[in-house]
TIDREN-627593 format. One record per residue (C-alpha): residue in one letter; residue number from 1; x negated, y negated, z. Coordinates in steps of 0.02 Angstrom, whole numbers. Layout:
<sites>
+------+-----+--------+--------+--------+
: type : seq :      u :      v :      w :
+------+-----+--------+--------+--------+
:    a : NUM :      X :      Y :      Z :
...
+------+-----+--------+--------+--------+
</sites>
This chain:
<sites>
+------+-----+--------+--------+--------+
: type : seq :      u :      v :      w :
+------+-----+--------+--------+--------+
:    m :   1 :    278 :   1055 :   -747 :
:    l :   2 :    160 :   1128 :   -620 :
:    q :   3 :     87 :   1296 :   -677 :
:    p :   4 :    -23 :   1425 :   -582 :
:    k :   5 :   -173 :   1507 :   -677 :
:    s :   6 :    -60 :   1641 :   -746 :
:    g :   7 :     40 :   1511 :   -835 :
:    v :   8 :    210 :   1562 :   -752 :
:    l :   9 :    319 :   1415 :   -711 :
:    y :  10 :    364 :   1398 :   -529 :
:    m :  11 :    444 :   1277 :   -407 :
:    l :  12 :    357 :   1181 :   -269 :
:    d :  13 :    430 :   1174 :    -92 :
:    v :  14 :    367 :    991 :    -69 :
:    l :  15 :    308 :    859 :   -192 :
:    i :  16 :    236 :    702 :   -114 :
:    i :  17 :    238 :    544 :   -219 :
:    g :  18 :     89 :    441 :   -170 :
:    a :  19 :    -91 :    493 :   -128 :
:    g :  20 :   -127 :    363 :      1 :
:    p :  21 :   -179 :    413 :    181 :
:    v :  22 :      5 :    452 :    241 :
:    g :  23 :     45 :    538 :     78 :
:    l :  24 :   -114 :    650 :    105 :
:    a :  25 :    -57 :    676 :    289 :
:    c :  26 :    107 :    735 :    229 :
:    a :  27 :     28 :    863 :    112 :
:    l :  28 :    -86 :    929 :    243 :
:    e :  29 :     56 :    960 :    366 :
:    a :  30 :    173 :   1035 :    237 :
:    q :  31 :     38 :   1150 :    171 :
:    r :  32 :     -5 :   1206 :    350 :
:    c :  33 :    176 :   1248 :    370 :
:    g :  34 :    157 :   1369 :    230 :
:    l :  35 :    247 :   1259 :    102 :
:    r :  36 :    196 :   1259 :    -81 :
:    t :  37 :    140 :   1077 :    -93 :
:    a :  38 :     67 :    952 :   -220 :
:    v :  39 :     41 :    765 :   -230 :
:    v :  40 :     70 :    655 :   -378 :
:    e :  41 :     -6 :    482 :   -392 :
:    k :  42 :      0 :    349 :   -532 :
:    g :  43 :   -180 :    296 :   -496 :
:    a :  44 :   -332 :    360 :   -407 :
:    l :  45 :   -339 :    456 :   -239 :
:    v :  46 :   -302 :    333 :    -96 :
:    n :  47 :   -277 :    206 :   -242 :
:    s :  48 :   -234 :     57 :   -130 :
:    i :  49 :   -402 :     75 :    -31 :
:    v :  50 :   -496 :     81 :   -197 :
:    g :  51 :   -419 :    -91 :   -228 :
:    y :  52 :   -470 :   -164 :    -62 :
:    p :  53 :   -613 :   -295 :    -57 :
:    t :  54 :   -788 :   -225 :    -55 :
:    n :  55 :   -849 :   -180 :    118 :
:    m :  56 :   -680 :   -229 :    189 :
:    e :  57 :   -674 :   -193 :    376 :
:    f :  58 :   -514 :   -103 :    436 :
:    f :  59 :   -434 :   -176 :    592 :
:    s :  60 :   -406 :     -4 :    665 :
:    t :  61 :   -541 :    106 :    748 :
:    p :  62 :   -585 :    268 :    663 :
:    e :  63 :   -486 :    383 :    770 :
:    l :  64 :   -324 :    289 :    722 :
:    l :  65 :   -355 :    319 :    536 :
:    e :  66 :   -381 :    509 :    557 :
:    i :  67 :   -265 :    637 :    474 :
:    g :  68 :   -252 :    818 :    489 :
:    g :  69 :   -355 :    822 :    649 :
:    y :  70 :   -520 :    790 :    552 :
:    p :  71 :   -636 :    671 :    641 :
:    f :  72 :   -682 :    512 :    551 :
:    p :  73 :   -872 :    493 :    568 :
:    t :  74 :   -938 :    317 :    546 :
:    n :  75 :  -1075 :    210 :    615 :
:    h :  76 :   -959 :     62 :    628 :
:    y :  77 :   -843 :     16 :    772 :
:    k :  78 :   -712 :    -22 :    639 :
:    p :  79 :   -735 :     74 :    477 :
:    l :  80 :   -772 :     -9 :    311 :
:    r :  81 :   -676 :     22 :    149 :
:    e :  82 :   -809 :    132 :     88 :
:    d :  83 :   -809 :    241 :    242 :
:    a :  84 :   -622 :    271 :    222 :
:    l :  85 :   -638 :    315 :     34 :
:    d :  86 :   -771 :    446 :     81 :
:    y :  87 :   -671 :    513 :    230 :
:    y :  88 :   -503 :    535 :    135 :
:    h :  89 :   -585 :    607 :    -20 :
:    r :  90 :   -678 :    741 :     96 :
:    v :  91 :   -516 :    784 :    185 :
:    a :  92 :   -417 :    815 :     21 :
:    a :  93 :   -558 :    924 :    -46 :
:    t :  94 :   -580 :   1023 :    116 :
:    e :  95 :   -394 :   1064 :    117 :
:    k :  96 :   -390 :   1097 :    -70 :
:    l :  97 :   -239 :    994 :    -95 :
:    e :  98 :   -160 :   1002 :   -267 :
:    l :  99 :   -173 :    827 :   -340 :
:    r : 100 :    -98 :    761 :   -499 :
:    l : 101 :   -182 :    588 :   -514 :
:    h : 102 :   -157 :    449 :   -643 :
:    e : 103 :     26 :    520 :   -668 :
:    k : 104 :    164 :    400 :   -644 :
:    v : 105 :    334 :    457 :   -579 :
:    e : 106 :    478 :    384 :   -677 :
:    a : 107 :    639 :    471 :   -610 :
:    l : 108 :    721 :    602 :   -507 :
:    e : 109 :    863 :    718 :   -546 :
:    g : 110 :    940 :    863 :   -465 :
:    e : 111 :    982 :    894 :   -286 :
:    q : 112 :    894 :    966 :   -123 :
:    g : 113 :    825 :   1136 :   -163 :
:    d : 114 :    815 :   1102 :   -351 :
:    f : 115 :    743 :    932 :   -397 :
:    t : 116 :    656 :    887 :   -565 :
:    v : 117 :    534 :    742 :   -551 :
:    h : 118 :    508 :    660 :   -718 :
:    t : 119 :    334 :    583 :   -746 :
:    d : 120 :    241 :    503 :   -893 :
:    k : 121 :    161 :    670 :   -923 :
:    g : 122 :    302 :    793 :   -898 :
:    q : 123 :    416 :    872 :   -769 :
:    i : 124 :    391 :    947 :   -595 :
:    r : 125 :    514 :   1053 :   -510 :
:    t : 126 :    519 :   1048 :   -321 :
:    r : 127 :    642 :   1090 :   -180 :
:    t : 128 :    596 :    933 :    -82 :
:    v : 129 :    518 :    757 :   -122 :
:    v : 130 :    429 :    640 :     -3 :
:    v : 131 :    401 :    457 :    -53 :
:    s : 132 :    243 :    381 :     12 :
:    t : 133 :    212 :    246 :   -114 :
:    g : 134 :    160 :    101 :     -1 :
:    f : 135 :    168 :    -76 :    -66 :
:    y : 136 :      0 :   -136 :   -125 :
:    d : 137 :     23 :   -122 :   -314 :
:    l : 138 :    158 :   -256 :   -323 :
:    p : 139 :    103 :   -438 :   -271 :
:    n : 140 :    230 :   -565 :   -214 :
:    p : 141 :    242 :   -689 :   -360 :
:    l : 142 :    225 :   -875 :   -338 :
:    g : 143 :    357 :   -899 :   -476 :
:    v : 144 :    265 :  -1050 :   -551 :
:    p : 145 :    195 :  -1086 :   -728 :
:    g : 146 :     23 :  -1023 :   -760 :
:    e : 147 :     26 :   -880 :   -633 :
:    d : 148 :    -14 :   -757 :   -768 :
:    l : 149 :   -168 :   -848 :   -825 :
:    p : 150 :   -336 :   -743 :   -827 :
:    n : 151 :   -409 :   -864 :   -695 :
:    v : 152 :   -276 :   -817 :   -569 :
:    s : 153 :   -279 :   -654 :   -468 :
:    h : 154 :   -171 :   -582 :   -324 :
:    y : 155 :   -317 :   -466 :   -276 :
:    y : 156 :   -484 :   -517 :   -200 :
:    k : 157 :   -631 :   -403 :   -221 :
:    e : 158 :   -796 :   -496 :   -176 :
:    p : 159 :   -857 :   -679 :   -182 :
:    y : 160 :  -1019 :   -671 :   -281 :
:    q : 161 :   -955 :   -715 :   -454 :
:    h : 162 :   -892 :   -880 :   -384 :
:    a : 163 :  -1049 :   -962 :   -314 :
:    t : 164 :  -1053 :  -1148 :   -353 :
:    q : 165 :   -870 :  -1141 :   -421 :
:    n : 166 :   -711 :  -1223 :   -368 :
:    v : 167 :   -596 :  -1094 :   -295 :
:    v : 168 :   -422 :  -1108 :   -232 :
:    v : 169 :   -352 :   -982 :   -106 :
:    i : 170 :   -169 :   -978 :    -74 :
:    g : 171 :   -104 :   -906 :     90 :
:    a : 172 :   -141 :   -911 :    274 :
:    k : 173 :   -145 :   -739 :    340 :
:    n : 174 :   -289 :   -610 :    360 :
:    s : 175 :   -337 :   -574 :    178 :
:    s : 176 :   -331 :   -757 :    134 :
:    a : 177 :   -434 :   -809 :    283 :
:    k : 178 :   -565 :   -682 :    252 :
:    a : 179 :   -575 :   -720 :     67 :
:    a : 180 :   -592 :   -909 :    105 :
:    l : 181 :   -731 :   -880 :    231 :
:    q : 182 :   -828 :   -751 :    118 :
:    l : 183 :   -813 :   -866 :    -34 :
:    t : 184 :   -873 :  -1019 :     63 :
:    r : 185 :  -1027 :   -923 :    129 :
:    a : 186 :  -1071 :   -861 :    -50 :
:    g : 187 :  -1075 :  -1039 :   -111 :
:    a : 188 :   -905 :  -1077 :   -179 :
:    k : 189 :   -813 :  -1238 :   -150 :
:    v : 190 :   -652 :  -1175 :    -73 :
:    t : 191 :   -478 :  -1256 :    -51 :
:    l : 192 :   -350 :  -1167 :     47 :
:    i : 193 :   -161 :  -1196 :     14 :
:    v : 194 :    -48 :  -1152 :    156 :
:    r : 195 :    145 :  -1162 :    146 :
:    g : 196 :    159 :  -1174 :    335 :
:    p : 197 :     89 :  -1306 :    459 :
:    e : 198 :    -58 :  -1207 :    509 :
:    v : 199 :   -168 :  -1052 :    490 :
:    s : 200 :    -50 :   -910 :    541 :
:    n : 201 :    -61 :   -851 :    721 :
:    s : 202 :    -52 :   -676 :    649 :
:    v : 203 :   -235 :   -692 :    586 :
:    k : 204 :   -345 :   -583 :    691 :
:    y : 205 :   -418 :   -666 :    846 :
:    w : 206 :   -602 :   -651 :    791 :
:    i : 207 :   -559 :   -725 :    611 :
:    r : 208 :   -438 :   -869 :    648 :
:    p : 209 :   -560 :   -978 :    750 :
:    d : 210 :   -698 :   -955 :    611 :
:    l : 211 :   -581 :  -1017 :    485 :
:    v : 212 :   -507 :  -1158 :    592 :
:    n : 213 :   -686 :  -1217 :    625 :
:    r : 214 :   -742 :  -1213 :    447 :
:    i : 215 :   -588 :  -1319 :    403 :
:    a : 216 :   -624 :  -1437 :    543 :
:    e : 217 :   -802 :  -1466 :    488 :
:    g : 218 :   -750 :  -1494 :    309 :
:    r : 219 :   -829 :  -1344 :    228 :
:    i : 220 :   -655 :  -1280 :    177 :
:    k : 221 :   -531 :  -1412 :    121 :
:    a : 222 :   -357 :  -1359 :    180 :
:    y : 223 :   -182 :  -1424 :    129 :
:    f : 224 :    -40 :  -1380 :    252 :
:    n : 225 :    147 :  -1391 :    223 :
:    t : 226 :     96 :  -1372 :     40 :
:    t : 227 :    170 :  -1275 :   -110 :
:    v : 228 :    101 :  -1238 :   -285 :
:    t : 229 :    202 :  -1306 :   -424 :
:    a : 230 :     97 :  -1251 :   -575 :
:    i : 231 :    -74 :  -1182 :   -628 :
:    t : 232 :   -179 :  -1224 :   -783 :
:    p : 233 :   -347 :  -1154 :   -844 :
:    e : 234 :   -433 :  -1296 :   -764 :
:    a : 235 :   -329 :  -1354 :   -618 :
:    i : 236 :   -194 :  -1316 :   -489 :
:    e : 237 :    -44 :  -1432 :   -457 :
:    i : 238 :     24 :  -1437 :   -283 :
:    l : 239 :    154 :  -1531 :   -184 :
:    t : 240 :     89 :  -1599 :    -22 :
:    p : 241 :    184 :  -1692 :    123 :
:    e : 242 :    100 :  -1853 :     43 :
:    g : 243 :    161 :  -1812 :   -132 :
:    p : 244 :    104 :  -1712 :   -288 :
:    l : 245 :    -84 :  -1681 :   -314 :
:    t : 246 :   -193 :  -1604 :   -448 :
:    i : 247 :   -347 :  -1507 :   -395 :
:    a : 248 :   -487 :  -1456 :   -514 :
:    t : 249 :   -522 :  -1267 :   -498 :
:    n : 250 :   -607 :  -1129 :   -590 :
:    f : 251 :   -516 :   -987 :   -507 :
:    v : 252 :   -363 :   -957 :   -401 :
:    y : 253 :   -332 :   -817 :   -278 :
:    a : 254 :   -144 :   -808 :   -241 :
:    l : 255 :   -150 :   -696 :    -90 :
:    t : 256 :     31 :   -700 :    -49 :
:    g : 257 :     68 :   -526 :      3 :
:    y : 258 :    146 :   -372 :    -77 :
:    h : 259 :    304 :   -272 :    -88 :
:    p : 260 :    365 :    -93 :   -117 :
:    d : 261 :    421 :    -43 :   -292 :
:    e : 262 :    607 :    -68 :   -263 :
:    a : 263 :    648 :    -18 :   -443 :
:    l : 264 :    562 :    153 :   -420 :
:    l : 265 :    646 :    178 :   -252 :
:    g : 266 :    817 :    151 :   -334 :
:    r : 267 :    780 :    271 :   -475 :
:    l : 268 :    733 :    399 :   -349 :
:    g : 269 :    895 :    371 :   -251 :
:    v : 270 :    824 :    285 :    -97 :
:    e : 271 :    956 :    171 :    -34 :
:    p : 272 :    911 :     13 :     60 :
:    d : 273 :    983 :    -32 :    225 :
:    p : 274 :   1115 :   -170 :    190 :
:    a : 275 :   1094 :   -238 :    365 :
:    d : 276 :    908 :   -260 :    352 :
:    e : 277 :    846 :   -421 :    274 :
:    a : 278 :    682 :   -330 :    230 :
:    r : 279 :    781 :   -199 :    126 :
:    a : 280 :    703 :    -57 :    223 :
:    p : 281 :    767 :    116 :    164 :
:    l : 282 :    900 :    204 :    256 :
:    f : 283 :    835 :    360 :    336 :
:    d : 284 :    846 :    466 :    488 :
:    p : 285 :    706 :    418 :    606 :
:    t : 286 :    694 :    593 :    685 :
:    t : 287 :    667 :    675 :    519 :
:    h : 288 :    632 :    537 :    390 :
:    e : 289 :    765 :    610 :    270 :
:    t : 290 :    855 :    477 :    170 :
:    t : 291 :   1044 :    475 :    125 :
:    r : 292 :    995 :    581 :    -24 :
:    p : 293 :    975 :    758 :     55 :
:    g : 294 :    797 :    834 :     19 :
:    l : 295 :    726 :    658 :    -12 :
:    y : 296 :    611 :    589 :    127 :
:    v : 297 :    509 :    426 :    150 :
:    a : 298 :    348 :    409 :    243 :
:    g : 299 :    226 :    268 :    284 :
:    t : 300 :    230 :     84 :    248 :
:    v : 301 :    369 :    104 :    124 :
:    c : 302 :    487 :    141 :    273 :
:    g : 303 :    478 :    -49 :    320 :
:    g : 304 :    538 :   -115 :    154 :
:    r : 305 :    473 :   -293 :    127 :
:    a : 306 :    425 :   -301 :    308 :
:    t : 307 :    258 :   -225 :    265 :
:    s : 308 :    182 :   -252 :    437 :
:    r : 309 :    301 :   -127 :    524 :
:    w : 310 :    202 :     26 :    476 :
:    f : 311 :     13 :     50 :    454 :
:    i : 312 :    -94 :    211 :    429 :
:    e : 313 :   -112 :    228 :    616 :
:    n : 314 :     78 :    246 :    654 :
:    g : 315 :    143 :    300 :    482 :
:    r : 316 :     29 :    454 :    476 :
:    h : 317 :    139 :    529 :    615 :
:    h : 318 :    288 :    534 :    494 :
:    a : 319 :    203 :    683 :    413 :
:    q : 320 :    235 :    802 :    555 :
:    l : 321 :    416 :    751 :    575 :
:    i : 322 :    443 :    783 :    390 :
:    a : 323 :    349 :    946 :    376 :
:    a : 324 :    435 :   1018 :    524 :
:    h : 325 :    610 :    973 :    456 :
:    v : 326 :    569 :   1042 :    286 :
:    a : 327 :    496 :   1203 :    354 :
:    a : 328 :    641 :   1235 :    473 :
:    r : 329 :    763 :   1205 :    329 :
:    q : 330 :    665 :   1328 :    217 :
:    a : 331 :    664 :   1456 :    358 :
:    v : 332 :    854 :   1444 :    382 :
:    g : 333 :    875 :   1464 :    190 :
:    a : 334 :    769 :   1613 :    185 :
:    e : 335 :    869 :   1697 :    329 :
:    q : 336 :   1028 :   1663 :    243 :
:    q : 337 :    966 :   1739 :     80 :
:    e : 338 :    909 :   1898 :    181 :
:    a : 339 :   1079 :   1912 :    262 :
:    a : 340 :   1167 :   1899 :     96 :
+------+-----+--------+--------+--------+
</sites>
């Protein structure tokens, strides 16, 4: 349970679950509304960005990644991962946000005005909870034998360890395209496995032609309309339109996307929209409050499995809606108490 320096127990006004950019934005706005606020995060500060590839370039320009009105200084037209890490760390430090890092939330009990959040390190009492947990921590599984082998990863960091090796990349969107290109230029022999008939049209316009041309010239071998059936320590088995095939490989990057922690959302009381195939949470779009009073959602988690609905650049604005609603509710409660 959170304690001030005096050791006396107290209750928060707002607890944000998730210390990503949108979670930090929620904390900033809540704190500026005079609300006693803290952020709890199972990993590091902006943990997803920590896990991004080295020197990854954001697709958004700096001003679209800013939170709290703080300018995002960078020499790059589009910031790198390292720029973002430095920026968000500086903002959190400047605002003196109360952070509980490497603490995993497990359950939520109580009701609006008196919640108890259970973590792997204790309990936190709070009047309001904001869930901003993103989706990057849970990869979409292939569902094939061998997926859990040590030579298989759902996360790509950098290419240099794979020089001269045979590497298979599974997927055809931005992360797969960039990984395949970087690996090739670092000296790896790359094979790309694509479930659809071509490299996805959603790949950014300056990346897709590069990949298509490298495939055309034979530097990257690509199999389209192809699925993976099994992975072994030395090879990957695929099913192509011409039939089954075994490809020798040293390493496999299964970059097949990610999804929100639906089990955690369920334990917190976030209900999915039964009419939405992506299982997006049910919430009021004007306040972001869910069907459980006092429980809010913010950022990419609002899109459910449709992880491209919300990004930092549009999800950061959820913070203002939530903070305003919570502050107004707190003000009404205070007035009612005075009247009584």
